[in-house]
N, C-alpha and C positions, 0 to 999 in steps of 0.2 A: 761708388758713393751715392747714397740716396739723396733725394731733394731735402730731406730733413737735416741730414748731416751737413749740407751745404749752406744752411741758414746761419746768420750771425748769432752769437751768444745772446741769451735773453737779457742779460744785464746791459749789453751794448744797445739793444733795442729800447730798453727802458730809458737809458741815458739820452739817446738821440731824439726820442719822442717826448721827453719830459714827463715820463709816466710815474710821477710820484702818486702813491696810492691815496685816494680821497675817501675819508671817513664817511662823507655824505653819500657816497655811492656804495658803501659797504665793501670796499676793495681790500683784499689781502692777496697779493700775487703769489702763486705757487711756482717756484723756480727750480725745485729739486727734480731733475729729469728722471731719476729713478722712481720717484713717487708718481709723476705724471704718467709714466709708462705703466706703473702698477694699476693706476686707476683705469687707464685705457684697456688693460688686459682684463680687469674686473668686469668690464662691460660685455665680455664674451666675444665670440667671433664677429667681426665687423664687416666682412666681405659682403657686398650687396646691401649693406645697411646705410640709411641716411641718419647721421647723428646730429641731434640738435644740442648745441652748447650755449648756455646762457652765461654772460659775463666772462668771456674768455681773456680779457685783459691783454697782456702782451703776447699771449698765444702759446704758453708752455703746454697746456693740455691739448690744445688744438693740434700742435705738431705731433703729439703722441697718438692722437686718434687717427690722424692721417697715416702715420707710420705703421699703425696697427692694422691698416687696410680698409678703413671706412670708405665706402663708395663715395659719399659726400658728407661734408660737415657744413651745417647751416649755423653760423655763429651770430648770435644776437647780442649786440654790445651797445650800451647807452653812451659811453665815453668816446667822443670823437677822436681823442688822442690815440686810443687803442685801435679804433677803426683804421686809422692810417697805418699803424704798425701791422695789423692783420692783413692789410692789402699786400704787403710784401710777401707774406706767406702764400696768399692766394696766387700770386704771380708764379710761384715755384710749383704750384699744384693746379695747372689749368683745368677748369671745369669741376674741381673737387672741393673747393672751399668757396662758400657764398657768405659774404659779410654783410650784415644788415644792421644799420644804426637805428635802434629803437628801444623803447622801454618795454622790457619783457612782460611786465604786468598788464600792459595795454595792447600787446601785440599777438596776433593770431598767426602762428607759424604754419598752420595746415596748408594754405595755398602754395607754400614754398616746398612742400614735400613731394617726392615722386610716388610711384605706385608700389614700391617695395616697402619692407619693414622700416620703421623709424624708431629711434631710441634716444632718450635724453641722457646725456652724460655731462656733468657740470660741477665745477667748484663754485657753488652759488654765492652771490653777494649775501653776506649774513643778514642784512637789513630787509631783504625781501624773500629769503629762503622759505620760510613757513607759508607765506602768502602764495608763492608759486606752487608749492606742493599741494596746498588745498585746491588751488585752481585746477591742477592736473588730475586730482582725485575726484573732482566734481564735474569734469567735462562730460558733455552729452553729445552724441549718443555713446553708450557703453556696450561692448568693450571700446577702449579709447584708441586714438590714432598711434599710440606708441606701444611697443611690446615690453619695455622695461624702463625704469628710471634708475640711474646710478648717480648719486648726488652727495655732495659734501655739505655737512651741517656742523654747527657747534655740537659738542658731545651731549650737552644737556637736552638739546632739541632732538637729537638722534634717539636718545633714551625715551623721550616722550612718544616718538613715532612708533617704536617697536614694543612699548610697554605692554604688559599682560595684566589682567584683572588681579587685584590684590596688592599691586605694587604702588609705591607712592607717585610714580611718574605716569600712571594710567589715568587718562583723561579724554577730553573731546577729540584731540588729535589722534590718539591711539584707536579710538572707536571708528572714526572716519577712515583711517588707514586700514584697520583690520577688516572693515566691511568690504572695501573695494580692492584690496591688494594684500599680497604677502610680502612682509618686509623683514629684513635682517641687517644688522650692522656687520660689515665686512672687515674693517680694520680702522684703527685710530691713526691720526696724523698729528704729530707734535707741533706745537706753536712755532718752533724754530724753523719749520719747513717753509714758512710764509715770510713775505716781505710786504709790509712790516709784520712782525709776529703778533697775533692776537693774544689776548690775555687767557684764552681757554684752549683746551685740546679740541680737535675736530674729529669727525668720524665720517667714513664713507658708508652710505646706506644703499642697498639694492632693493627696489620695489618692483614686484611683478604683478600686473593687474589680474584680478580674478575674472575669468571668462564669464561666469554667471554668479555675481554677488547675490546674497539673499534678497528677495524681492522687498522693496521698501522705497518710499518717497524720500528723497534726499533732504528736502527742506524740513519735513516733519522729523526726520532723524536728528537734524541739527537743532531743532527746537527742544526736543526731548533731552538731548545731551547737555544743552545749555542750561536747562532747568535743573537737571540732576547734578551736574558738576558745579553749578553756580553756588550751591550750598552743600559741598561734598561731604562735610562732616555730619550733616543731618541725615536721618533715615529718609528713604524715598517717599514715604507717606507724607512727609513734610515738604521736602524739596520740590516735589512735583505739583504742589498746590498752585504754583505760579502759571501752570498751563491753563488754568481756568476751567478745569474739569475735575470731577470727583477722583482723587488720587487712588483711593482704595478700590473703586470699581475698575479703574484703569490697570492697576497692578494685578488685580484678580484676572482680568481679561488676558493679560500678558503672561500669567502664571508665575509672577514674581513675589517674593517675600516682601511685604510692606516695611519690615524693620531692617531690610538690607540697605547698604549705602552704595552710592554710585560706583565707587572704586572696586566694588566686589561683583559687579554685573558684567557678564561676558558680552561680546559684541552681539551675539544672537539674541541676548536678552533685550538689548537696546533696540534692535530691529523689531522684536516682538512688541515692545512698548510703542514704537512709532506706528506700526501697523494697527495696533489696538486703538491708538489715539485717532488715527485717520478714520477708522471705522465708526468710532463713537461720535465723532464730529459729523460724519456723513449720515448718522442715524441708522447704520446698518448693523450695529452691535447692541 
């Protein structure tokens, strides 16, 4: 019998520690062991890998990651009730589970990683999921400290992450993601798999960072996409006026059609816009 099999059922853990899910923390616990195992397998071979898990709750996915062979799991949990429950798991896996009570949005996990590969695998709290993804996609230096992200999102957010030009979901998040990573939806998870069940379907997304993204200043790219998608129904020659520079000259420098709309421009086009904007402002174009 493995240490995982010897652990008490998750529902018992929830009852003993008073782990009623709190909406303020974006908590929806995943108790289906078949699903937690599927997510852990989707993370790929974990031998020798340090896995970072955000918002582990009672530890269903944590157990699956350890059972899948993760060298270490660093679990970052804000809820002290869950921290106590996770310590029970840590006792069964000496040296393999580190539980840290912290707000993931304000916490730098890098000092807690070893020298080997690191991977983020998490059923993210819905209320901070997008903010965490943006933080991981904008980390410096690049390539980042992780080799992949395997994350649970609401289906609508997942569609925005993987959206392609020309689709209604294509926007700033898709541009940022496509610039720095390759992303795809692996599978959906029904609301009934969670306690309490959310009102929406969820999706597991895998993101692999690009070793060499197109050269571009991140801040300038974000300003360009904010201007373009801030008025997404307008042509770029109109929406880019908010940048305070001649939009026609900018679009000409980037080689883009001034009558195009933001949703039709590929990631490389936005990178070209950002580079042209930086050069025009520096007076080198």
